[in-house]
C-alpha positions as CSV (number, residue, x, y, z in Angstrom):
1,M,14.5,19.8,57.7
2,N,16.2,16.5,58.1
3,R,14.8,13.4,56.9
4,D,15.7,9.9,56.3
5,W,13.3,8.3,53.5
6,K,13.2,5.4,51.1
7,I,10.5,5.0,48.2
8,I,10.1,2.0,46.2
9,G,7.6,2.0,43.4
10,S,6.5,-0.2,40.7
11,L,5.9,1.6,37.4
12,L,4.9,-1.6,35.0
13,P,4.9,-5.3,35.9
14,G,8.7,-6.4,36.5
15,L,10.2,-2.5,35.8
16,F,10.9,-0.9,39.3
17,L,12.0,2.2,40.1
18,V,14.4,2.3,43.5
19,L,14.7,5.9,44.9
20,F,16.8,6.8,48.0
21,A,17.5,9.8,50.0
22,F,19.4,10.3,53.3
23,G,19.6,13.2,55.7
24,Q,20.0,16.7,54.4
25,S,21.7,15.5,50.9
26,N,19.5,16.8,48.0
27,D,21.4,13.9,45.9
28,S,19.2,11.2,44.8
29,Q,20.4,8.0,43.1
30,V,17.9,6.0,40.5
31,V,18.9,2.3,40.2
32,R,17.7,0.3,37.5
33,S,16.9,-3.5,37.8
34,A,17.3,-6.2,35.0
35,D,14.1,-5.0,33.5
36,A,15.2,-1.4,33.4
37,F,14.3,1.6,31.0
38,Y,16.9,2.0,28.2
39,S,17.6,4.3,25.2
40,L,18.3,3.8,21.4
41,S,19.9,6.4,19.1
42,G,21.9,7.2,16.0
43,K,21.7,9.3,12.9
44,V,20.1,9.3,9.5
45,F,22.0,9.6,6.3
46,K,21.4,10.3,2.7
47,G,24.8,9.4,0.8
48,S,27.3,11.5,2.9
49,F,24.6,14.0,4.2
50,T,23.0,13.7,7.7
51,M,19.3,14.3,7.2
52,D,16.9,16.4,9.7
53,S,13.0,16.0,9.4
54,V,13.2,12.6,8.7
55,K,10.3,10.0,10.3
56,V,12.1,7.2,12.2
57,F,9.7,4.6,13.2
58,L,10.1,2.0,15.9
59,Y,9.0,-1.8,15.8
60,R,9.3,-3.9,18.8
61,E,9.0,-7.8,18.3
62,Q,5.8,-8.8,20.7
63,L,5.5,-12.1,20.0
64,P,7.0,-14.3,17.1
65,G,5.7,-13.5,13.9
66,H,4.4,-10.2,15.2
67,A,6.4,-7.0,15.5
68,E,4.3,-3.8,16.3
69,K,5.0,-0.4,15.6
70,I,5.1,1.5,19.2
71,D,6.7,4.9,18.4
72,S,7.9,7.7,16.0
73,V,10.3,10.2,16.1
74,T,11.8,13.1,13.8
75,S,15.5,13.5,13.1
76,Y,17.0,16.7,14.1
77,G,19.7,18.9,14.0
78,E,22.6,19.3,11.8
79,N,23.6,15.6,12.5
80,G,20.6,14.1,11.7
81,D,19.9,12.6,15.3
82,Y,17.1,10.5,16.4
83,E,16.6,9.1,20.0
84,F,14.1,6.8,21.6
85,D,14.1,6.4,25.3
86,L,12.3,4.6,28.1
87,L,12.6,1.2,26.4
88,I,12.3,-2.2,28.1
89,P,14.5,-5.1,26.8
90,G,13.5,-6.6,23.6
91,T,14.2,-7.1,20.1
92,Y,13.6,-3.9,18.0
93,Y,13.6,-2.7,14.2
94,V,14.0,1.1,13.2
95,Q,13.3,2.2,9.8
96,A,13.5,5.8,8.5
97,R,11.3,7.4,5.7
98,M,11.8,11.2,4.0
99,V,8.7,12.8,4.1
100,S,10.0,15.9,2.1
101,A,8.9,16.7,-1.6
102,Q,12.2,15.7,-2.7
103,S,12.0,12.2,-1.2
104,H,10.6,10.4,-4.1
105,D,14.1,9.2,-5.1
106,Y,15.0,7.6,-2.0
107,L,13.1,4.5,-0.3
108,D,12.1,3.9,3.2
109,T,14.8,2.1,4.8
110,Y,15.5,-0.2,8.1
111,Y,18.6,-0.3,10.2
112,G,20.8,-2.5,8.4
113,N,20.3,-0.3,5.2
114,Q,17.8,-2.7,3.9
115,V,14.4,-1.9,2.1
116,Q,12.9,-5.2,3.1
117,W,11.8,-6.2,7.1
118,K,13.2,-9.8,6.2
119,E,16.6,-8.4,5.4
120,S,17.3,-5.7,7.8
121,T,19.2,-6.0,11.2
122,A,17.4,-6.6,14.6
123,L,18.2,-4.5,17.4
124,V,18.5,-7.0,20.6
125,L,18.0,-4.2,23.6
126,N,19.6,-5.2,27.0
127,G,21.3,-1.9,27.5
128,D,21.4,1.9,26.2
129,M,22.5,1.8,22.4
130,D,23.9,4.3,20.2
131,H,25.4,4.8,16.9
132,K,22.6,2.8,15.0
133,D,22.9,5.0,11.8
134,I,20.7,4.3,9.0
135,S,21.7,5.3,5.4
136,L,18.7,6.3,3.0
137,Q,18.8,3.7,0.1
138,S,18.2,5.2,-3.5
139,K,15.7,3.9,-5.8
140,T,16.7,1.8,-8.6
141,L,15.9,4.0,-11.7
142,A,13.5,1.9,-14.3
143,S,12.0,2.9,-17.6
144,T,8.6,3.8,-17.0
145,G,5.9,2.1,-19.1
146,T,2.1,1.3,-18.8
147,A,2.1,-1.5,-16.6
148,R,-0.2,-1.2,-13.6
149,V,-0.7,-3.2,-10.2
150,S,-3.4,-2.9,-7.6
151,G,-4.9,-4.9,-4.8
152,T,-6.0,-5.0,-1.4
153,L,-4.8,-6.0,2.1
154,T,-6.8,-7.7,5.1
155,Y,-6.0,-9.2,8.2
156,G,-6.2,-13.0,9.0
157,S,-6.6,-14.5,12.2
158,G,-4.6,-14.7,15.1
159,V,-2.9,-11.1,14.4
160,V,-2.4,-9.1,17.8
161,N,-4.4,-6.1,17.9
162,H,-6.3,-6.7,14.5
163,L,-9.9,-8.1,14.0
164,E,-10.1,-11.2,11.2
165,G,-11.0,-9.6,7.9
166,E,-10.1,-5.8,9.0
167,L,-8.6,-3.9,6.5
168,A,-5.1,-3.2,6.8
169,S,-3.9,0.5,5.8
170,G,-0.3,1.9,5.9
171,V,1.4,-1.3,4.7
172,Q,4.2,-1.2,2.9
173,V,4.2,-2.6,-0.6
174,I,7.2,-3.0,-2.8
175,V,8.1,-3.6,-7.0
176,L,11.3,-5.4,-7.7
177,N,13.3,-5.9,-11.2
178,A,14.5,-9.2,-12.3
179,Q,17.7,-8.2,-10.3
180,G,15.8,-7.9,-6.9
181,R,16.4,-4.3,-6.7
182,V,13.6,-1.8,-5.6
183,I,12.1,0.1,-8.3
184,A,8.9,1.6,-6.7
185,Q,7.4,1.7,-3.3
186,T,3.8,2.9,-1.8
187,Y,1.7,2.1,1.3
188,S,-2.1,0.7,1.5
189,N,-4.6,3.8,2.0
190,Q,-7.2,3.5,4.5
191,Q,-9.3,1.2,2.7
192,G,-6.6,-1.0,2.5
193,K,-6.2,-0.8,-1.2
194,F,-2.9,0.0,-3.0
195,V,-1.9,0.9,-6.9
196,V,1.5,0.9,-8.5
197,D,1.6,2.2,-11.9
198,Q,3.7,3.7,-14.8
199,L,5.8,0.5,-14.4
200,P,7.8,-1.2,-17.2
201,L,6.3,-4.0,-19.5
202,L,8.9,-6.6,-17.9
203,T,8.7,-9.3,-15.4
204,L,8.5,-7.8,-12.2
205,G,8.2,-8.9,-8.4
206,L,5.7,-7.8,-5.7
207,V,6.3,-7.8,-2.0
208,V,4.2,-6.8,1.1
209,D,6.5,-5.8,3.4
210,Y,5.3,-6.2,7.1
211,P,7.6,-6.5,9.9
212,G,7.7,-9.7,11.7
213,K,6.1,-11.9,8.9
214,S,7.6,-13.5,6.0
215,M,6.5,-13.5,2.5
216,A,7.6,-15.1,-0.8
217,T,7.9,-12.3,-4.0
218,V,4.9,-12.1,-6.3
219,S,5.9,-12.8,-9.9
220,M,4.5,-10.6,-12.3
221,E,4.7,-10.8,-15.9
222,F,3.8,-7.7,-17.8
223,N,3.6,-7.1,-21.6
224,S,1.7,-5.4,-24.3
225,A,-1.3,-7.8,-24.5
226,N,-1.7,-7.8,-20.6
227,P,-0.1,-4.5,-19.0
228,T,-2.5,-5.0,-15.6
229,L,-2.7,-7.0,-12.5
230,E,-5.8,-6.1,-10.9
231,N,-7.5,-7.5,-7.6
232,L,-4.2,-9.0,-5.7
233,H,-5.5,-10.0,-2.6
234,F,-3.1,-10.4,0.4
235,I,-3.5,-11.8,3.8
236,I,-1.6,-10.8,6.6
237,G,-1.6,-13.7,8.9
238,K,-0.2,-14.7,12.2
239,E,3.2,-15.5,10.9
240,S,3.3,-14.6,7.2
241,V,1.5,-12.6,4.2
242,E,-0.1,-14.8,1.6
243,V,-1.6,-13.9,-1.8
244,L,-5.2,-15.2,-2.6
245,D,-6.3,-14.5,-5.7
246,A,-5.4,-12.0,-9.1
247,L,-7.0,-11.3,-12.1
248,G,-5.2,-9.8,-15.4
249,A,-6.7,-7.4,-17.5
250,A,-7.6,-9.9,-20.1
251,D,-9.3,-11.9,-17.3
252,L,-11.1,-8.6,-16.2
253,E,-12.8,-8.0,-19.9
254,K,-14.3,-11.4,-19.8
255,N,-16.3,-11.1,-16.5
256,S,-19.0,-9.4,-18.3
257,P,-22.2,-9.3,-17.7
258,E,-21.7,-7.7,-14.5
259,I,-22.1,-10.0,-11.5
260,K,-23.4,-8.6,-8.1
261,V,-24.2,-10.3,-4.8
262,F,-27.0,-9.2,-2.6
263,P,-27.6,-8.4,0.5
264,N,-24.0,-8.0,1.2
265,P,-23.1,-8.1,4.2
266,V,-25.3,-11.3,4.5
267,N,-27.7,-12.3,7.7
268,D,-28.3,-15.6,6.8
269,R,-28.6,-16.0,2.8
270,F,-27.5,-14.2,-0.3
271,Y,-28.4,-14.2,-4.1
272,L,-26.4,-13.5,-7.3
273,Q,-27.0,-11.3,-10.3
274,G,-25.5,-12.2,-13.4
275,V,-25.0,-15.7,-13.2
276,E,-26.9,-18.9,-14.4
277,S,-28.3,-21.5,-12.0
278,S,-26.1,-24.5,-11.5
279,T,-23.0,-22.0,-11.7
280,E,-20.4,-23.7,-9.5
281,I,-19.2,-21.4,-6.6
282,R,-17.0,-21.5,-3.7
283,L,-16.6,-19.6,-0.5
284,R,-13.3,-19.0,1.3
285,N,-12.5,-17.6,4.4
286,S,-10.1,-14.7,5.0
287,Q,-7.3,-17.2,5.4
288,G,-8.1,-18.3,2.0
289,L,-9.4,-21.9,3.0
290,E,-12.5,-23.3,1.1
291,V,-15.8,-23.2,3.4
292,Q,-18.4,-24.1,0.8
293,H,-18.4,-25.5,-2.5
294,L,-21.9,-25.9,-4.3
295,K,-23.9,-25.0,-7.3
296,Y,-25.7,-21.9,-7.1
297,D,-29.6,-22.4,-6.9
298,G,-31.2,-19.2,-8.2
299,D,-34.5,-19.7,-6.3
300,F,-33.3,-20.4,-2.9
301,G,-29.9,-18.5,-3.0
302,V,-27.1,-19.7,-0.6
303,E,-27.5,-20.2,3.2
304,T,-24.7,-18.7,5.3
305,T,-26.2,-19.6,8.4
306,N,-23.6,-22.4,9.4
307,L,-20.9,-19.9,8.7
308,P,-19.1,-17.9,11.6
309,A,-19.4,-13.9,11.1
310,G,-16.3,-12.5,9.2
311,F,-14.8,-11.7,5.8
312,Y,-15.3,-14.2,2.7
313,W,-14.3,-14.4,-0.9
314,L,-16.9,-15.5,-3.1
315,E,-15.7,-17.3,-6.2
316,M,-18.1,-18.1,-9.1
317,I,-16.2,-20.5,-11.8
318,T,-17.8,-20.0,-15.2
319,S,-16.7,-20.6,-18.8
320,D,-14.8,-17.4,-18.7
321,G,-12.5,-18.3,-15.5
322,I,-13.2,-17.4,-12.0
323,R,-14.9,-14.3,-10.8
324,T,-14.2,-13.2,-7.3
325,I,-16.1,-10.9,-5.1
326,P,-15.7,-9.8,-1.5
327,L,-18.3,-11.2,0.9
328,V,-19.5,-10.0,4.5
329,I,-21.4,-12.3,7.0
330,K,-22.8,-10.7,10.0
């Protein structure tokens, strides 16, 4: 049947598909507006070989200081191809990650062939882009040892799609040698915790790699007298990642007897067990800012009714040093 027709529809705000068909012709034409959908593609290499079955993640810069993971695909075929389509214009970052059992010698790598986001190459998408190849970087071999670092990652305020105090899972943690080469890489678990062990007893650096956010390298000095660094606490803020606190093994051994806080979570008041009255205490919010500083009163505890609900760090200052305990106020 002969029909002339025209459809103009809105897919998303600012994104339009215009479709025309005339007469008996079965041909149709799609006209892209300035805000149309585009594709981004490339290959994944390991040395001179292309790699299939490599997980490729796509991040989009939603706001300054925030790049959200929006999609993932798996490289396929003998050419190790990957492709993302239906992308709107914007700034993107691409990261490749081996998931096979043989992947321990290779590092998760961003486009630009860099292991850290801050050194990677951004892709400003204003049209179809191809040949955006990624070459997986090999891990720098380092002597193993007895050094060990662990910690927790939480979100601060102002982070898109995350609540203040929320545990940050799936965040990359990188350990560097004195020359700045990566010797270890891991990710935080569902509880926001990470552990890296069997490190050499040397001066090393640690970076929490979160796309879109800056962070200075944390220096760690390991030796036979102090082979561990525990309780590192990182706050992922609106524009940067900050380290809040750390206790070495020697400090942990001094924290005796055990100190407890109850109840935790707190409704309006909490008490301490294992500390003397008049002990100096400080409360810091999830951004690390001091919100309360007082002497502990064992009879009356510590009132919290003037503080907003959220995640806090309780610091107790004793003759043995500073002890830090996480605290949640309802």
